[in-house]
C-alpha positions as CSV (number, residue, x, y, z in Angstrom):
1,M,-25.0,127.6,184.9
2,A,-23.6,124.1,184.7
3,L,-25.4,123.1,181.5
4,P,-23.1,125.1,179.1
5,F,-20.1,123.2,180.6
6,L,-21.6,119.8,179.7
7,P,-20.1,119.5,176.1
8,Y,-16.6,120.4,177.5
9,T,-17.0,117.8,180.2
10,V,-18.1,115.1,177.8
11,V,-15.3,115.8,175.3
12,G,-12.8,115.8,178.2
13,I,-14.1,112.5,179.6
14,V,-14.0,110.9,176.1
15,H,-10.5,112.1,175.7
16,L,-9.3,110.7,179.0
17,I,-11.0,107.3,178.4
18,A,-9.3,107.2,175.0
19,I,-5.9,107.7,176.7
20,V,-6.6,104.8,179.1
21,A,-7.9,102.6,176.3
22,G,-4.9,103.4,174.1
23,A,-7.3,104.6,171.3
24,D,-4.8,106.9,169.7
25,G,-7.1,108.0,166.9
26,V,-9.7,109.2,169.4
27,V,-7.1,110.9,171.5
28,A,-5.8,112.8,168.4
29,A,-9.3,113.7,167.3
30,T,-10.5,115.0,170.7
31,K,-7.5,116.9,171.9
32,P,-7.9,119.7,169.4
33,L,-11.6,119.9,170.2
34,L,-11.2,120.6,173.9
35,M,-10.4,124.3,173.8
36,P,-12.7,125.4,171.0
37,V,-15.6,123.7,173.0
38,L,-14.4,125.5,176.1
39,L,-14.3,128.9,174.3
40,V,-17.9,128.5,173.1
41,T,-18.8,127.5,176.7
42,L,-17.2,130.7,178.1
43,I,-19.1,132.9,175.6
44,V,-22.4,131.2,176.1
45,A,-22.1,131.0,179.9
46,L,-21.1,134.6,180.4
47,P,-23.9,137.2,181.0
48,P,-24.8,139.0,177.8
49,A,-23.3,142.3,179.0
50,A,-20.0,140.6,179.8
51,R,-19.4,139.0,176.4
52,R,-17.7,142.1,175.1
53,G,-15.8,142.8,178.3
54,G,-12.4,142.0,179.7
55,T,-13.2,138.6,181.0
56,A,-14.3,137.4,177.6
57,L,-11.3,139.0,176.0
58,W,-8.5,137.7,178.3
59,G,-10.2,134.4,179.1
60,G,-10.8,133.9,175.4
61,L,-7.2,134.6,174.7
62,G,-6.1,132.2,177.4
63,I,-8.2,129.5,175.9
64,L,-7.2,130.3,172.3
65,F,-3.5,130.1,173.1
66,G,-4.1,126.9,175.0
67,W,-5.7,125.4,171.9
68,L,-2.7,126.5,169.8
69,G,-0.4,124.9,172.4
70,D,-2.4,121.7,172.3
71,V,-2.1,121.5,168.6
72,F,1.6,122.1,168.4
73,L,2.4,119.9,171.4
74,M,1.0,117.0,169.3
75,D,4.3,117.3,167.3
76,A,7.2,115.8,169.3
77,G,9.7,117.9,167.4
78,I,9.9,121.7,167.1
79,G,6.2,121.8,167.7
80,F,6.9,121.1,171.4
81,V,8.9,124.4,171.7
82,I,6.3,126.3,169.7
83,G,3.5,124.8,171.9
84,L,5.3,125.9,175.1
85,G,5.5,129.4,173.6
86,F,1.7,129.5,173.0
87,F,1.0,128.2,176.5
88,L,3.3,130.9,177.9
89,L,1.1,133.5,176.1
90,G,-1.9,131.7,177.5
91,H,-0.6,132.0,181.1
92,I,0.1,135.7,180.5
93,A,-3.5,136.2,179.3
94,Y,-4.8,134.5,182.4
95,I,-2.5,136.5,184.7
96,V,-4.0,139.7,183.2
97,L,-7.5,138.2,183.7
98,F,-6.8,137.4,187.3
99,V,-5.3,140.8,188.1
100,R,-7.7,143.0,186.2
101,R,-11.0,141.2,186.4
102,L,-11.1,138.4,189.0
103,R,-9.0,139.7,191.9
104,L,-10.7,139.7,195.3
105,G,-7.8,141.2,197.3
106,R,-4.1,140.7,197.6
107,P,-2.2,137.4,196.9
108,R,-2.4,135.1,199.9
109,W,0.7,134.5,202.0
110,W,0.8,130.8,201.2
111,S,1.3,131.6,197.5
112,A,5.0,131.8,198.4
113,V,4.9,128.0,197.9
114,Y,5.0,128.7,194.1
115,A,8.4,130.4,194.5
116,L,9.7,127.3,196.2
117,W,8.2,125.1,193.6
118,F,9.8,127.2,190.8
119,A,13.2,126.9,192.5
120,A,12.9,123.2,193.0
121,L,11.8,122.5,189.5
122,L,14.8,124.5,188.1
123,V,17.2,122.5,190.3
124,V,15.7,119.2,189.0
125,L,15.4,120.0,185.3
126,A,18.3,122.4,184.7
127,P,20.9,119.7,184.3
128,H,18.8,118.0,181.6
129,A,17.3,121.0,179.8
130,G,20.2,121.9,177.6
131,A,19.5,124.7,175.1
132,L,15.9,124.9,176.4
133,L,16.9,126.0,179.9
134,V,16.1,129.7,179.4
135,P,12.7,129.0,177.7
136,L,11.8,126.5,180.5
137,A,12.8,129.0,183.2
138,L,10.6,131.7,181.6
139,Y,7.8,129.2,181.3
140,G,8.2,128.1,184.9
141,L,8.3,131.7,186.1
142,S,5.0,132.4,184.3
143,L,3.4,129.4,186.1
144,A,4.7,130.7,189.4
145,V,3.2,134.1,188.7
146,L,0.0,132.4,187.6
147,G,-0.3,130.6,190.9
148,V,0.5,133.7,193.0
149,T,-2.0,136.0,191.2
150,A,-4.7,133.2,191.3
151,S,-4.4,133.1,195.1
152,A,-6.1,136.5,195.2
153,C,-9.1,135.2,193.4
154,S,-11.9,132.7,194.2
155,P,-11.3,129.1,195.3
156,W,-12.2,128.0,191.7
157,I,-9.5,130.0,190.2
158,V,-7.0,129.0,192.9
159,A,-7.8,125.3,192.2
160,G,-7.5,125.9,188.4
161,A,-4.1,127.5,188.7
162,A,-2.9,124.8,191.0
163,C,-4.0,122.1,188.5
164,F,-2.1,124.0,185.8
165,V,1.1,123.9,187.8
166,V,0.7,120.2,188.5
167,S,0.0,119.4,184.8
168,D,2.9,121.4,183.5
169,S,5.2,120.1,186.2
170,L,4.4,116.5,185.2
171,L,4.8,117.4,181.5
172,G,8.3,118.9,182.2
173,L,9.4,115.9,184.3
174,D,8.1,113.4,181.7
175,R,9.9,115.1,178.8
176,F,13.2,116.2,180.5
177,L,13.9,114.1,183.6
178,P,15.7,110.8,182.8
179,G,14.2,107.8,184.6
180,F,10.9,109.6,185.4
181,A,8.3,106.9,185.0
182,L,4.9,107.9,186.4
183,P,2.3,105.3,185.5
184,Q,-0.3,106.8,183.1
185,A,1.7,110.0,182.9
186,D,-0.3,111.2,179.8
187,L,-3.6,110.6,181.7
188,A,-2.4,112.6,184.7
189,I,-1.1,115.4,182.6
190,M,-4.4,115.7,180.6
191,L,-6.7,115.2,183.6
192,T,-5.1,118.1,185.5
193,Y,-4.9,120.2,182.3
194,I,-8.6,119.7,181.5
195,A,-9.5,120.5,185.1
196,A,-7.3,123.6,185.1
197,Q,-8.9,125.1,182.0
198,G,-12.4,124.2,183.1
199,L,-12.0,125.5,186.6
200,I,-10.6,128.8,185.5
201,C,-13.4,129.3,183.0
202,W,-16.0,128.2,185.6
203,G,-14.6,130.7,188.2
204,A,-14.6,133.5,185.7
205,V,-18.2,132.9,184.7
206,R,-19.3,132.7,188.3
207,R,-17.6,136.0,189.1
208,E,-19.2,137.8,186.1
209,R,-22.7,136.3,186.9
210,A,-22.4,137.5,190.5
211,A,-21.4,141.0,189.3
212,A,-24.3,141.1,186.9
213,L,-26.7,140.5,189.8
214,L,-25.4,143.4,191.9
215,P,-27.4,146.2,190.3
216,A,-30.6,144.1,190.7
217,V,-29.8,143.4,194.4
218,A,-29.1,147.1,195.0
């Protein structure tokens, strides 16, 4: 199962090393490759019968919108807002995936921490968001729902959603909070983002493969 994820892992590692090394050309070349490679990984790693099902559809949409978000976020101007819009759509696709395909039960009690996180983030960023306050609030709400719905899924999905929240929180603080100066902020943002997407994909594939084995076991 791990072999299909090797190309995504390699591209991700190269991208992260390029950030540390300051190799901007390599960073710009590898970032748009991450999600297409992960999309191929998802399709290849899923059992054949699941490649036309809901996991492939909603997981594929989450990855596709993530790719569009990656591309537009490379533009520091209006592209940033458009990129956030695509990431919002990606979060919605993942939420549908979690609820309709990957859910193991009800959201866990501890997922209330995402509501507290959402409130704290708004308090911190609202004075500096300006005209983007409403879009940022909607985006933060989608992240909170992502975390809550993920809590009803496997630990891989839980970890992936948590990494998404960390990555996007760091991105928001880096872009909007004056004086925020995390060393290697870009590295931390991309490390948690790459992990988030990979863990969600890994968790979805594991769930579908386990489901494919059930008839044989029975």
